[in-house]
Phi, psi and omega in degrees: 000133183237354181212164180292335181295343178274001186261006177062034177277162177299137180305324179292327176291318179298324178296317179294322178296317179296321179292336179281350177095012180256136180238328184242128178288153176281166180304320180293325178289322179298324184268328186274322186297313179301318179293323178293323178292335176282352179088011182272155173289143183233131173248102184259127179236115181202150179293157184294149180086014182257007176092031180293328182298312179293335181295336176250336180290317184296310178292331179294317178295321179298318179294316187280353180296343177250123179119178184214142182276152175252161184300134176063012181230085180296149181271339178215157184222130176240121180256131180232149184284331185232161179296318182297318180293321177297318179295325179292319177298321178298320178296318179296320179296316180296323182291315185276347178255024184300330183253011179236131182278092177229145179260153184217146176227141180246116181249102179223163178290162180084002180239147183300135175298324184298315180295321179291324178298322180298319179294318182292322182296330180283345182093129182231145176277323182234125177246117180250125189207159166269152186302317183297312181292326178298314180292328176299315179293322180294317181291335177277000178076019182263359188214139175236133184253013182283351180258009183288123178261326181231128178238129181241132173244113182255142181053058184297325180293329175291326174302319179296315181297326183271002177079024182269000185300316176301321178294320179297316179298321179294318180294321178302325181282345180271338181269161183298150180292333184273009181295164169260134184242128174245116190242117185236140180201154177272330178229161181234092176284161180304323180292323177293320178299321180297319180294317180296324178290331183274323190247349178260143183253106178046060186286155172274118182272120180243113181229107185264353178208156177299146182301140175060038174261156179254155183292142180286347180276000182254124174274116185255138178218155174233134180247107180271144179212136176250116182296152177295322177226155182296322184281353180255010183299316183294315181292320178294327179292321177294321176295322177298318179298316181297320181290324178294320179296316179295324182294335180287337175060224183288343179293341180268099177278319172200159184203160177242131177252119183259135175237156181281329186240150180297321182296325178290330177300313180295318182296314181294319179298316179295322180296316180294317179295324179297328182263017171091011179271150177273096187220155177211152183264147177219117176206177189290344182276352180280154175298148182299323180295323178292317179298318180294319180295318180294317180296319180295320179293325177289320180293327181275359179086007179279339180243133185269319184237127177249119179261117192222156168270188184290359175297335180258007186274342187248120165077356182285123182260088178252111187292151171060037170282115187276328187222146171236127177245119173270093178299323173244140173291128182302137178289319176268125186300324182297331180296332178298318180298318182286323180298306184288346177289354176286345175245168181066032183271150177054041176083357179284161177269155181206174181218137177233138178232126180250125177272129186227117171269164184306322183285351179261000185298328181294326177289324179294322178299320179292324179295314180296327176291324181289314184275358176060039176201157177266126181283124183299138177277158174227155183291138178281129178300336179279355181252012179288158187305313183294325178289320180297320179296319179295320179293322179296319178296321181291332183271355179293148179294146181294151178291150180295148181288165181297151185299314181300323181294319178296320180296321180297323179293322183286341181295340184291331183233358182232191180298149180265154173288157185303312182295326178292320181293321180294322182290322184279339180267351181299316181300328181295328180290340181265013178093007179246148178288139180296146179303321181297320181290317182298318181285336188255005183278126182274184183292326182272009178088357181283149177277124182241162177301155180298149181296124180298143176101342181282328183066214180269003183277134177235127179304148186297325185290341177279347182264003181285143183290150177267133181265132181254137182298138179286157181287143177295151179295146179090358179284144180272165181290342181282355181298144182296139180297151179292153179296147177294128182298139176288147177301156180297145178291172182299329182282356176084013180289144179279140177238139180247137179276128179275139180293145179278129180300147181293149180283159181298325181295324179292328179292000000 
């Protein structure tokens, strides 16, 4: 088969395909569409970016072109793991059904229940939904699944990763036993195999590529880097990413940077924007309207760098993505296949670069074991000679401080130099307590070392002179001298010496 006209599709569907600019079906479409048109269950296994969406949308439109939907009873059901993938399937359905009068409803989170209920009440031919929102409508009594004729499960392995398998099993039990099931996945985990054996009836297995293989049109590289210090690994990794992006130059038209955690998505996006890059964050905690706006701006070429979690790794068909950067090595090996599959789509060329720190090497080994190939290494921009020399200079121990400064520091707890001792004891000779004594006098009157942190500075109120009461008139020279005034207390209170009363002999 060399064209879509050989696949027995509805002429109106063929017209829409031709208007979309496609003439030759992909291998997955060539093998899956004829079996789907025959009404058989299909188990499709193919790497991402091979046209799986059209492989089930085109035969589904052909089947549904005859008949009419009833209120609250959709005729077909498409389950997707994420809102973005569900919205993309809805776009594909609208494009290929342009000449066929079919109704469609999109049930995803972040959208008003009331608006979705209105669409369901009018009756829909195609219901595209995420598992959670679909069950919410069913439990509210707004939806009946007994009229489903065709059921599609897209990106089944992603459903497994996101914990949707119990929901999928429940939905399978709500739809009629006589339905036709089209089951598509990029990988086949044991749990996925169990579901297909339980709910699919003698399916036609369509496998156009070895499981978990990557496209040959993608140039893959890994950039290893060992941080200078353990606590600087995160900042050096962000600097490494910025240098890699700059090194790509004009060849980088747009790119997606994948992180393992949502918090890292925000940190990396803020770091890139701070350094002048055109970047925005996309993850599951954002409002649906914000996520849609960011995706549309990236798809339209208004945004150059999209920083995303794995919410954007599955099924998103964004044309002409030139680069994929794995800021974090994926913990699950299968995620690597889906991440880099965002580039090199529909026969285009692409490039992926994975940043790997020493503690991530174990995940990289599992990825290479999965894809059955060694990912070529590339030189780290932070390890170039000029950079290495700068890092070596920065890591040299500091020069010793000047001798007088060191001596001044030691004076706080050790012997003083002669000139220092003379300077600090001079105030005591003038009737004022020395700063060292004032700062170092303890509660019991003992002399203690000066309080650390004060240095040579003495507050002005401690340097004020103490006034001694003058002798009363008529006193003789034989009167006993007044007591020597005690130094000022630590609190700076003034003390006055009281005159000693004259002896009886003097009187």
